[in-house]
C-alpha positions in Angstrom: 156.0 -99.0 -6.8 153.1 -100.1 -9.6 151.7 -97.1 -10.9 147.8 -98.2 -9.3 149.8 -98.6 -5.7 151.3 -95.4 -6.0 148.3 -93.2 -7.0 146.2 -95.0 -4.1 149.3 -94.0 -1.8 149.1 -90.5 -2.9 145.1 -90.6 -2.4 146.0 -91.9 1.0 148.3 -89.0 1.9 146.5 -86.4 1.1 143.4 -87.7 3.0 145.9 -87.9 6.2 146.4 -83.9 5.8 143.1 -82.5 6.4 144.4 -80.1 8.3 146.9 -78.8 6.1 144.3 -76.8 4.2 146.3 -74.6 2.4 147.1 -77.4 0.5 143.8 -79.3 0.1 142.8 -75.7 -1.4 145.9 -75.4 -3.8 145.0 -79.2 -5.2 141.6 -78.4 -5.1 142.5 -76.3 -8.3 142.8 -79.1 -10.3 139.9 -80.7 -9.8 136.9 -79.6 -12.3 133.3 -80.9 -11.5 132.0 -82.6 -14.6 129.1 -80.5 -14.3 130.8 -77.5 -15.4 130.5 -76.2 -18.5 132.7 -74.0 -21.1 132.0 -70.2 -21.9 131.8 -69.1 -24.9 132.7 -66.1 -26.5 132.9 -63.9 -29.6 134.8 -60.7 -30.5 133.1 -59.0 -33.6 134.0 -55.9 -35.9 130.8 -55.5 -37.0 130.1 -58.6 -39.0 133.5 -60.0 -39.0 134.7 -62.2 -36.1 138.4 -61.0 -34.6 138.3 -63.0 -31.8 137.0 -66.5 -30.7 137.5 -67.8 -27.2 135.9 -71.4 -25.1 137.2 -71.2 -21.8 136.8 -72.9 -18.8 139.0 -71.1 -15.5 138.8 -72.0 -12.2 140.0 -69.1 -9.9 141.5 -68.6 -6.0 141.7 -65.4 -4.5 143.2 -64.9 -1.2 142.3 -62.1 1.2 142.0 -61.0 5.4 141.1 -62.9 7.8 143.7 -65.5 6.1 140.7 -66.7 3.5 141.0 -68.6 0.6 138.2 -68.9 -2.4 137.5 -70.8 -5.1 135.6 -70.4 -8.1 134.5 -70.9 -11.7 134.4 -68.6 -14.4 130.4 -69.2 -15.1 129.6 -70.3 -18.3 126.9 -67.8 -18.7 129.9 -64.7 -18.3 129.3 -61.9 -20.7 131.4 -60.2 -23.1 132.1 -56.8 -21.5 131.8 -53.4 -23.8 135.5 -52.9 -23.8 136.2 -56.0 -25.8 137.5 -54.8 -29.3 139.1 -56.4 -32.6 141.4 -53.4 -31.9 142.7 -50.8 -34.8 145.8 -50.0 -36.4 147.1 -48.0 -33.1 145.1 -50.8 -30.6 145.7 -54.4 -30.1 142.5 -56.6 -29.6 141.2 -57.3 -26.3 138.6 -59.7 -25.1 136.6 -58.2 -21.8 134.8 -61.1 -20.0 132.5 -59.9 -16.7 130.6 -61.8 -14.5 128.7 -59.5 -11.5 130.9 -57.2 -10.6 134.2 -59.2 -11.8 136.1 -58.5 -15.1 138.9 -60.5 -16.7 140.8 -58.9 -19.6 142.9 -60.5 -21.8 145.2 -58.2 -23.5 146.6 -59.7 -27.5 149.6 -58.7 -29.4 151.7 -60.2 -32.8 154.4 -60.4 -34.6 155.0 -62.0 -38.4 154.5 -65.1 -37.0 153.0 -65.1 -33.5 150.4 -64.0 -31.7 150.1 -63.9 -27.6 147.8 -62.8 -24.5 150.5 -60.2 -23.7 148.8 -59.2 -20.7 145.7 -60.8 -18.6 144.4 -59.1 -15.7 141.6 -59.5 -13.5 139.5 -57.5 -11.5 137.3 -58.8 -8.9 135.1 -57.0 -6.2 135.6 -58.3 -2.3 132.5 -56.2 -1.3 130.2 -59.2 -3.1 129.4 -61.4 0.0 128.4 -64.3 -2.2 132.1 -65.0 -3.4 134.3 -63.6 -0.5 132.4 -64.5 2.8 133.7 -62.6 5.8 136.2 -60.2 3.9 137.3 -57.6 6.1 138.0 -55.8 2.8 135.6 -54.1 0.5 135.9 -52.4 -2.9 137.8 -53.8 -6.2 141.4 -54.9 -6.7 142.9 -55.5 -9.9 145.9 -57.9 -10.6 147.4 -58.4 -13.3 150.2 -60.7 -15.3 152.5 -60.8 -18.2 153.5 -64.3 -17.5 150.8 -66.4 -19.5 152.6 -68.6 -21.7 149.3 -68.7 -23.7 150.8 -68.2 -27.1 149.8 -69.7 -30.9 151.4 -69.8 -34.2 149.9 -67.1 -36.5 146.7 -68.3 -38.4 146.2 -71.1 -35.7 143.8 -71.8 -32.7 145.5 -72.1 -29.3 144.3 -75.3 -27.8 144.8 -76.4 -23.9 143.1 -79.4 -22.4 145.3 -79.9 -19.4 145.4 -77.1 -16.7 147.2 -74.4 -17.5 148.0 -72.0 -14.3 148.6 -68.5 -13.9 150.0 -66.8 -11.3 149.0 -63.1 -9.8 149.3 -61.5 -6.3 146.6 -63.1 -4.4 144.9 -64.9 -7.3 145.8 -68.2 -9.1 143.6 -68.9 -12.1 143.8 -72.2 -13.8 142.4 -72.4 -17.3 140.8 -76.0 -18.6 140.1 -77.2 -22.2 141.2 -74.2 -23.7 139.9 -73.3 -27.1 141.4 -69.6 -28.1 142.2 -67.6 -31.3 142.9 -63.5 -32.1 143.4 -62.4 -35.6 140.6 -64.6 -36.4 139.5 -65.1 -40.2 136.7 -66.4 -42.1 135.1 -66.1 -38.8 135.7 -69.2 -37.9 138.2 -71.4 -35.8 141.2 -72.5 -37.7 141.9 -76.3 -39.3 145.3 -76.4 -37.6 146.1 -75.7 -33.8 149.0 -74.7 -31.4 148.9 -76.7 -28.7 150.1 -75.8 -25.0 153.3 -77.3 -23.4 150.9 -79.0 -21.1 149.3 -80.8 -23.6 152.5 -82.2 -25.1 153.9 -85.6 -23.3 157.5 -85.7 -22.4 158.2 -88.4 -24.3 157.0 -86.9 -27.8 157.7 -84.2 -29.9 156.0 -80.8 -30.3 152.7 -80.6 -33.1 153.5 -80.4 -37.2 155.3 -76.2 -36.3 157.7 -77.5 -34.4 158.2 -81.1 -35.2 162.0 -82.2 -33.7 164.2 -80.5 -30.9 167.1 -79.2 -31.4 170.4 -80.3 -29.7 170.6 -78.7 -26.5 172.9 -75.9 -26.3 176.3 -76.6 -23.9 175.0 -77.7 -20.5 176.4 -75.8 -17.3 178.8 -78.6 -15.1 177.2 -79.7 -12.0 175.6 -76.8 -9.5 177.2 -75.7 -6.6 175.7 -77.1 -3.2 173.5 -74.2 -1.3 173.4 -74.7 2.4 169.2 -73.1 2.5 167.4 -72.7 5.9 164.0 -71.4 7.1 163.4 -69.6 10.3 160.1 -70.3 12.4 161.4 -67.8 15.0 164.6 -65.5 15.1 166.6 -68.5 16.6 164.8 -71.6 15.5 165.0 -73.2 12.2 162.3 -74.9 11.1 163.4 -76.1 7.6 167.1 -77.2 6.5 168.4 -77.8 3.4 171.9 -78.6 1.6 171.6 -79.5 -2.1 172.5 -78.7 -5.5 170.0 -77.2 -8.1 169.5 -77.3 -11.8 166.8 -76.6 -13.6 165.6 -78.0 -17.6 163.1 -76.5 -19.2 162.0 -76.9 -22.9 160.8 -74.3 -25.1 159.9 -73.0 -28.6 162.2 -70.8 -30.3 160.9 -68.1 -32.6 162.8 -69.9 -35.4 163.8 -73.5 -35.6 163.9 -76.5 -33.2 162.7 -76.3 -29.6 165.8 -76.2 -27.5 166.4 -77.5 -24.1 167.6 -74.4 -21.1 169.8 -75.7 -18.7 169.9 -73.3 -15.5 172.3 -73.6 -12.4 171.0 -72.1 -9.2 173.8 -70.2 -7.5 173.3 -70.2 -3.8 175.0 -67.1 -3.6 173.2 -65.3 -5.9 169.6 -66.3 -4.3 167.7 -64.6 -1.6 166.0 -67.0 0.8 162.7 -67.1 2.3 159.6 -69.4 3.4 157.6 -70.2 6.1 156.6 -73.4 7.9 153.4 -74.1 10.4 152.2 -77.7 11.8 151.6 -79.0 8.8 152.9 -77.2 5.5 156.8 -75.9 5.3 157.8 -73.6 2.3 161.2 -73.0 0.9 161.4 -70.2 -2.1 164.9 -69.3 -4.0 164.7 -65.7 -6.0 166.8 -63.7 -7.9 165.5 -60.6 -10.1 163.3 -62.0 -12.1 163.5 -65.8 -11.1 161.4 -67.5 -8.2 161.7 -71.3 -7.2 159.5 -72.6 -4.9 159.3 -75.7 -3.0 156.6 -77.3 -0.6 156.5 -79.9 2.0 153.4 -81.3 3.3 153.4 -83.2 6.5 150.9 -85.8 7.9 151.0 -87.9 11.1 154.1 -89.7 10.3 155.5 -88.8 6.9 156.7 -86.2 5.2 157.2 -85.2 1.7 157.3 -82.6 -0.9 154.3 -81.6 -2.7 154.4 -78.7 -4.9 157.1 -77.0 -6.6 156.7 -73.7 -8.9 159.4 -71.9 -11.0 158.8 -68.5 -12.8 161.7 -67.4 -14.8 163.0 -65.8 -17.9 163.8 -68.0 -20.9 166.8 -67.1 -23.6 166.1 -64.2 -26.1 165.3 -67.3 -28.8 162.3 -68.4 -27.1 158.8 -67.4 -28.6 158.0 -65.9 -25.2 160.3 -65.2 -22.9 158.5 -65.7 -19.6 158.3 -69.2 -18.2 155.9 -70.4 -15.5 155.5 -73.8 -14.2 153.8 -75.6 -11.2 152.6 -78.7 -9.8 150.9 -79.1 -6.2 150.3 -82.6 -6.5 153.9 -84.4 -6.1 154.9 -87.2 -3.9 158.5 -87.2 -3.8 160.8 -87.6 -1.1 158.7 -89.2 1.5 159.9 -89.5 4.8 159.7 -90.6 8.8 159.0 -87.3 10.4 162.0 -87.0 12.5 164.5 -87.9 9.7 166.2 -85.9 7.2 166.3 -87.2 3.5 169.4 -87.9 1.8 170.4 -88.8 -1.9 174.3 -88.1 -2.8 173.3 -89.3 -6.2 171.4 -87.3 -9.5 167.9 -87.2 -8.8 166.1 -86.0 -11.8 162.4 -85.1 -10.7 160.0 -84.3 -13.1 157.8 -81.5 -12.4 155.8 -80.9 -15.7 155.9 -81.8 -19.3 158.7 -79.4 -20.0 160.4 -78.7 -17.2 162.3 -81.0 -14.6 164.9 -80.5 -11.6 168.1 -82.2 -11.1 169.7 -82.4 -7.4 172.7 -83.2 -6.5 174.2 -84.2 -3.0 170.6 -83.8 -1.6 170.0 -83.5 2.5 166.5 -82.1 3.2 164.2 -81.8 6.4 161.1 -79.7 6.5 159.7 -80.0 10.0 160.9 -81.7 13.2 164.4 -79.6 13.2 165.9 -80.1 16.4 168.6 -78.3 17.9 169.1 -76.1 13.9 170.6 -79.9 12.5 169.2 -82.4 10.2 167.5 -84.9 11.9 169.0 -89.1 11.6 169.3 -90.6 8.0 169.0 -94.0 7.5 172.4 -94.3 8.7 173.6 -92.1 11.0 170.5 -93.1 13.5 172.3 -95.9 14.9 174.6 -95.4 17.4 177.5 -97.7 18.5 177.7 -96.7 22.1 174.1 -97.4 22.6 174.4 -100.8 20.3 177.9 -101.9 21.0 179.4 -104.6 18.7 176.2 -105.1 17.1 175.8 -101.5 16.3 179.0 -101.9 14.7 177.9 -104.5 12.4 175.0 -102.7 11.6 176.8 -99.7 10.5 179.3 -101.5 8.5 176.2 -103.4 6.5 173.9 -99.9 6.5 177.5 -98.4 4.8 177.3 -101.4 1.8 173.9 -100.4 1.1 175.0 -97.1 0.9 176.9 -97.6 -2.4 173.6 -99.3 -3.4 171.7 -96.7 -2.4 173.2 -93.6 -4.7 172.0 -95.8 -7.5 168.7 -96.7 -5.9 167.5 -93.2 -4.3 166.3 -91.7 -7.5 163.8 -94.8 -7.4 163.2 -94.2 -3.8 162.2 -90.5 -4.3 159.1 -91.5 -6.0 157.9 -93.7 -3.8 
């Protein structure tokens, strides 16, 4: 399928999924108004600048009554008095206030890298202009140390593509970021460290990590897990059998970039999720690891629309916390009453530095009857119903199945 046709098809699917409001709101995170302008900030110690930032941020906040609101960091947001260049005993802080809301970036550094160590956001649910119909009041504060915002010392951090940070009940999506802490000469450095979202998967990272190291020995094929999500105590609404393998390219403290490959052990993960009429979610979690799949349903077909991972990288990574998310996928399109099945290995590109391999996959996120998979494109033929013609059709289908294992990787993207 051509790129143009695929994009048009994706737009049509989203248009048919108006009832899945939660999905649309998440997708809305990635739509930035052309009229939006970047907010600029300059933290000084006397006449000396220590932090520079140009930021454009979209927030979404969930609150009671199952409401969700989306809003941007205003271009007229102001530096809060808690902003500081730090001392020998304290770290630099960029604090941004707009209304009764406060966004705080705490920086740390070592000999080679500085990073946003903690990002916190305080928001006032009593502000009805932002949070209409809220039954909650007062200020809530959320924070995350999984920011993945870091740069080589004496370079600025740049990120043009959406960079998502996930809090409890809050998502913050950064766009068009220019950011530098521990500034010298009161201006941005001429050199830049680019975020992983800006590095195409087919090219190498910039000057500080020009080549990619040979990957560590990879594990074998993952064990197939049998996962399900219940709508009620006895009714399964999502069913999946699959072996899962994560592939993450990361920057090392010393040397070349490396590839981290991790197999999901179905015996060690906790399974959770939920279903409604148009959206189904499967989540696998273990200690500091979380992997989620979102499936959307329109009137006749379903498809995988979102994948999120939150995990810990090896100790040699510059930043060991890794978070990635893509909510605009269109994999595994299948008729609503059937299961999607592919025994071949599939390589699903989720973000520029994160891909997911599936092995021996069969999944059905909607219309699971009697807790069993619906027919795939072979098993829906019935010999009893169709007689010899049915037998012939099944044989023909099984011959095509041999070809399918080589082709279903391509079909997964259609």
